[in-house]
VMD Tcl script that draws the C-alpha trace (Angstrom):
set ca {
  {-0.38 -18.29 1.21}
  {0.95 -20.10 -1.86}
  {3.30 -23.09 -1.79}
  {6.47 -21.05 -2.40}
  {5.65 -18.88 0.62}
  {5.08 -22.01 2.71}
  {8.47 -23.37 1.65}
  {10.05 -20.08 2.68}
  {8.29 -20.18 6.06}
  {9.23 -23.81 6.73}
  {12.88 -23.01 5.98}
  {12.76 -19.87 8.13}
  {11.25 -21.71 11.11}
  {13.83 -24.50 10.90}
  {16.69 -22.00 10.70}
  {15.42 -19.80 13.55}
  {14.07 -22.39 15.99}
  {16.36 -25.35 15.18}
  {13.62 -27.76 16.27}
  {9.98 -27.33 15.22}
  {7.07 -29.53 16.22}
  {4.43 -30.71 13.78}
  {1.78 -28.70 15.63}
  {3.85 -25.52 15.38}
  {4.14 -25.97 11.61}
  {0.42 -26.61 11.18}
  {-0.53 -23.60 13.32}
  {1.72 -21.19 11.42}
  {1.19 -22.56 7.92}
  {-2.59 -23.00 8.41}
  {-2.72 -26.09 6.20}
  {-4.00 -29.61 6.64}
  {-1.67 -32.41 7.83}
  {-1.85 -33.93 4.33}
  {-0.73 -30.68 2.68}
  {2.11 -30.30 5.19}
  {3.22 -33.86 4.45}
  {3.27 -33.16 0.70}
  {5.28 -29.95 1.30}
  {7.89 -31.87 3.31}
  {8.14 -34.57 0.63}
  {8.63 -31.95 -2.08}
  {11.31 -30.12 -0.07}
  {13.18 -33.36 0.61}
  {12.83 -35.05 -2.80}
  {12.93 -32.12 -5.23}
  {14.96 -29.47 -3.38}
  {17.24 -31.81 -1.40}
  {16.35 -30.18 1.93}
  {17.86 -32.33 4.73}
  {14.77 -32.15 6.95}
  {14.74 -34.96 9.52}
  {12.56 -36.00 12.47}
  {14.31 -35.84 15.85}
  {12.74 -38.58 17.97}
  {14.16 -37.35 21.26}
  {13.01 -33.74 20.92}
  {9.84 -34.70 19.03}
  {10.25 -32.23 16.21}
  {11.71 -31.52 12.79}
  {15.15 -30.02 12.16}
  {17.81 -29.67 9.50}
  {20.31 -32.52 9.61}
  {23.78 -31.07 10.30}
  {26.06 -31.11 7.26}
  {29.53 -32.64 7.38}
  {31.17 -29.35 6.32}
  {29.28 -27.30 8.92}
  {27.57 -25.07 6.36}
  {23.93 -24.02 6.79}
  {21.57 -25.48 4.19}
  {20.14 -22.89 1.78}
  {16.93 -23.62 -0.05}
  {17.60 -23.42 -3.81}
  {15.28 -21.52 -6.10}
  {13.77 -19.58 -3.20}
  {12.78 -16.00 -3.93}
  {10.74 -13.11 -2.61}
  {6.98 -12.85 -2.73}
  {5.35 -9.86 -4.43}
  {5.01 -7.69 -1.33}
  {8.62 -8.31 -0.25}
  {10.18 -7.48 -3.60}
  {7.96 -4.39 -3.95}
  {8.95 -3.15 -0.50}
  {12.69 -3.71 -1.02}
  {12.77 -2.18 -4.50}
  {10.63 0.76 -3.40}
  {12.94 1.49 -0.48}
  {15.98 1.23 -2.73}
  {14.44 3.58 -5.31}
  {13.41 6.11 -2.65}
  {16.88 6.15 -1.10}
  {18.57 6.43 -4.49}
  {16.55 9.56 -5.33}
  {16.78 11.13 -1.88}
  {18.08 14.68 -1.90}
  {21.01 15.56 0.42}
  {19.87 16.26 3.98}
  {20.48 15.49 7.62}
  {20.39 11.73 6.96}
  {22.95 11.76 4.14}
  {25.65 10.02 6.20}
  {23.24 7.27 7.23}
  {21.63 6.56 3.86}
  {24.39 4.62 2.12}
  {24.76 1.98 4.88}
  {20.97 1.57 4.91}
  {20.84 1.21 1.13}
  {23.72 -1.28 1.26}
  {21.73 -3.39 3.72}
  {18.67 -3.34 1.46}
  {20.78 -4.41 -1.52}
  {22.28 -7.22 0.58}
  {18.77 -8.47 1.29}
  {18.01 -8.39 -2.43}
  {21.20 -10.35 -3.05}
  {19.96 -13.02 -0.64}
  {17.41 -14.02 -3.26}
  {17.96 -16.29 -6.22}
  {19.52 -13.59 -8.45}
  {22.03 -10.76 -8.11}
  {20.87 -7.30 -7.11}
  {22.21 -5.90 -10.41}
  {20.12 -8.38 -12.39}
  {17.04 -7.59 -10.29}
  {17.52 -3.83 -10.74}
  {17.90 -4.30 -14.49}
  {14.86 -6.53 -14.92}
  {12.38 -5.23 -12.31}
  {11.54 -1.56 -11.87}
  {9.39 0.47 -9.48}
  {8.17 3.54 -11.38}
  {6.52 6.30 -9.30}
  {3.88 8.23 -11.23}
  {2.64 11.79 -10.79}
  {4.72 12.37 -7.67}
  {4.58 16.00 -6.51}
  {7.46 18.14 -5.29}
  {7.69 19.07 -1.60}
  {9.47 21.79 0.30}
  {11.96 19.91 2.45}
  {11.78 22.36 5.37}
  {7.96 22.12 5.48}
  {8.02 18.34 5.48}
  {10.64 18.18 8.23}
  {8.71 20.63 10.42}
  {5.51 18.70 9.80}
  {7.11 15.44 10.93}
  {8.54 17.17 13.99}
  {5.14 18.57 15.01}
  {3.42 15.26 14.30}
  {5.73 13.28 16.58}
  {5.99 16.01 19.25}
  {2.16 16.22 19.24}
  {2.05 19.97 18.62}
  {-0.39 22.06 16.59}
  {0.79 23.72 13.40}
  {-0.24 26.96 11.72}
  {-0.15 26.69 7.95}
  {-1.05 28.48 4.76}
  {-2.94 25.96 2.65}
  {-3.60 26.31 -1.07}
  {-6.92 24.98 -2.39}
  {-6.69 23.91 -6.02}
  {-10.46 23.78 -6.66}
  {-10.95 27.41 -5.59}
  {-7.46 28.68 -6.52}
  {-7.21 30.38 -3.13}
  {-5.20 30.10 0.08}
  {-6.41 30.01 3.68}
  {-4.78 30.18 7.09}
  {-5.34 27.02 9.12}
  {-4.43 25.76 12.58}
  {-4.48 21.98 12.63}
  {-3.65 19.15 15.00}
  {-1.68 16.61 12.93}
  {-2.74 12.98 13.42}
  {-0.84 10.98 10.81}
  {0.95 11.15 7.47}
  {-0.25 8.97 4.58}
  {1.74 8.00 1.49}
  {-0.89 7.35 -1.19}
  {-0.47 6.98 -4.93}
  {3.11 8.29 -4.75}
  {2.16 11.43 -2.82}
  {2.01 12.54 0.82}
  {-1.15 13.57 2.67}
  {-1.69 14.83 6.21}
  {-4.69 13.64 8.21}
  {-5.40 16.32 10.82}
  {-8.03 17.91 13.03}
  {-8.81 21.29 11.46}
  {-9.51 23.91 14.13}
  {-11.12 26.17 11.52}
  {-13.58 23.57 10.18}
  {-13.97 21.74 13.51}
  {-13.44 18.36 11.92}
  {-11.02 15.84 10.48}
  {-9.55 16.69 7.08}
  {-6.94 15.32 4.68}
  {-4.46 17.86 3.32}
  {-2.13 17.38 0.36}
  {1.34 18.10 1.76}
  {2.56 19.72 -1.45}
  {-0.24 22.33 -1.11}
  {1.11 23.54 2.26}
  {2.80 26.81 1.32}
  {4.02 27.88 4.77}
  {4.13 26.12 8.11}
  {5.10 26.91 11.70}
  {4.97 24.78 14.85}
  {2.85 26.10 17.74}
  {3.38 25.67 21.46}
  {-0.22 24.45 21.78}
  {-0.60 20.71 22.26}
  {-2.31 18.88 19.41}
  {-5.85 17.61 19.85}
  {-5.79 13.83 20.08}
  {-8.29 11.93 17.94}
  {-8.91 8.22 18.48}
  {-7.52 6.06 15.66}
  {-10.84 4.28 15.18}
  {-12.61 7.61 14.72}
  {-10.01 8.67 12.15}
  {-10.54 5.42 10.27}
  {-14.32 5.80 10.34}
  {-14.14 9.38 9.12}
  {-11.38 9.17 6.53}
  {-11.35 5.56 5.32}
  {-15.05 4.72 5.05}
  {-15.40 5.92 1.45}
  {-13.48 5.67 -1.78}
  {-10.16 7.49 -2.18}
  {-7.97 9.61 0.04}
  {-10.48 12.48 0.45}
  {-13.24 10.64 2.22}
  {-15.71 11.15 5.06}
  {-17.91 9.34 7.55}
  {-21.09 9.95 5.51}
  {-20.97 7.66 2.50}
  {-23.06 6.81 -0.50}
  {-22.76 3.78 -2.72}
  {-21.78 3.97 -6.36}
  {-22.97 1.22 -8.68}
  {-20.71 0.81 -11.71}
  {-21.18 -1.52 -14.67}
  {-18.09 -2.53 -16.64}
  {-18.09 -4.14 -20.08}
  {-17.08 -7.81 -20.30}
  {-13.83 -6.77 -22.02}
  {-12.60 -4.38 -19.32}
  {-14.04 -6.60 -16.57}
  {-11.12 -8.99 -17.14}
  {-8.92 -6.31 -15.55}
  {-11.26 -4.49 -13.15}
  {-12.53 -7.66 -11.49}
  {-8.98 -8.24 -10.22}
  {-8.76 -4.79 -8.59}
  {-9.74 -3.69 -5.08}
  {-11.34 -0.23 -5.24}
  {-12.38 -0.28 -1.58}
  {-12.18 -2.85 1.27}
  {-15.99 -2.93 1.57}
  {-16.80 -3.20 -2.13}
  {-19.25 -5.77 -3.49}
  {-19.31 -7.20 -6.98}
  {-20.99 -9.70 -9.26}
  {-21.37 -10.58 -12.93}
  {-24.78 -10.15 -14.55}
  {-26.40 -12.66 -16.88}
  {-24.70 -11.25 -20.01}
  {-21.18 -10.96 -18.61}
  {-21.07 -7.35 -17.40}
  {-19.20 -6.76 -14.13}
  {-21.22 -4.83 -11.53}
  {-19.25 -3.10 -8.77}
  {-20.72 -1.49 -5.64}
  {-18.26 0.88 -3.95}
  {-18.82 3.31 -1.02}
  {-17.66 6.90 -1.47}
  {-17.98 10.30 0.20}
  {-16.43 12.97 -1.99}
  {-16.64 11.99 -5.64}
  {-13.59 13.85 -7.03}
  {-11.20 10.91 -7.16}
  {-13.91 8.40 -8.02}
  {-15.01 10.45 -11.05}
  {-11.43 10.58 -12.35}
  {-11.04 6.81 -12.01}
  {-14.37 6.21 -13.75}
  {-13.44 8.48 -16.66}
  {-10.16 6.69 -17.31}
  {-12.17 3.62 -18.40}
  {-14.02 5.63 -21.04}
  {-16.93 3.91 -22.73}
  {-16.18 0.62 -20.96}
  {-17.94 1.71 -17.75}
  {-21.35 3.19 -16.91}
  {-22.49 4.73 -13.64}
  {-25.85 3.15 -12.77}
  {-26.37 4.83 -9.40}
  {-26.67 7.32 -7.80}
  {-28.09 9.78 -10.28}
  {-26.00 12.61 -8.86}
  {-22.75 10.77 -9.63}
  {-24.04 9.78 -13.06}
  {-24.73 13.44 -13.83}
  {-21.29 14.50 -12.58}
  {-19.59 12.06 -14.93}
  {-21.89 13.11 -17.78}
  {-21.00 16.79 -17.21}
  {-17.29 16.02 -17.42}
  {-17.87 14.07 -20.63}
  {-19.85 16.97 -22.12}
  {-17.06 19.38 -21.18}
  {-14.49 17.14 -22.85}
  {-16.67 16.83 -25.97}
  {-17.04 20.63 -26.16}
  {-13.29 21.04 -25.83}
  {-12.52 18.66 -28.67}
  {-15.35 19.95 -30.87}
  {-14.06 23.49 -30.48}
  {-17.28 24.76 -28.82}
}
mol new
graphics top color blue
foreach p $ca { graphics top sphere $p radius 0.5 }
foreach p [lrange $ca 0 end-1] q [lrange $ca 1 end] { graphics top cylinder $p $q radius 0.2 }
display resetview
């Protein structure tokens, strides 16, 4: 964690526990005694934090103020994950369509905005200066989504009509829902498909009709779901993976080298500054799209099958623009 986060944690521990030992600070902050000492000196000297050592209780605390008010650390603000979470929740609630939770939404949103106000700037200023912009979000049938959540939590099977975009056809499926995933601004259902006898991910917006069955859902171990659906690149994955080897130009590498494409990726720079990325994948649909968006700044080195798939898409694009 960075220094600002440590300051926040030190302040939080002193406010919540009243007295905090040196060992407790070192265990939570995971820093050396020297770093902890420098943090305390900065808080006391630069931010006027009244942190004192209580000899009797053998720990640190905030010295009580004469007016009885709780010390507030100046200049303290949210870290990136906290501000993203709060702003995302506020944006989602603001755009929520009327439903069964309508009466409960405004108090919840008010609480979120109060938390934002607890930072260094007003919630109005934050909303004006920082935005969360969802991209390519799909529309969902409210009644389908509600029934899906009900079946998921009640552990019941569902019968559904599912539309396949690649084949432009619909099929009748019975599935045992396992979990819902919100990924790239869209919802997906991980489920055991009774038709295919295996785990599958379904795009929720492609569910055209849905009914809850009386049959209990098949339970799949969470570790098995992770192995099957999270081992490769993207949301539509599988247990059997291959490894893509991608080479990015030195120019685009300045951006790509900062990105995580998959938790088990490997990377290195070659002798002339190209960025080489190894990433596991199962189905290549999403990976091909992400490769193509980098244009001529990336080349698929391996496997040959993936290289040919990307080449075919490029040829199809060239034919389209050449009028062939």
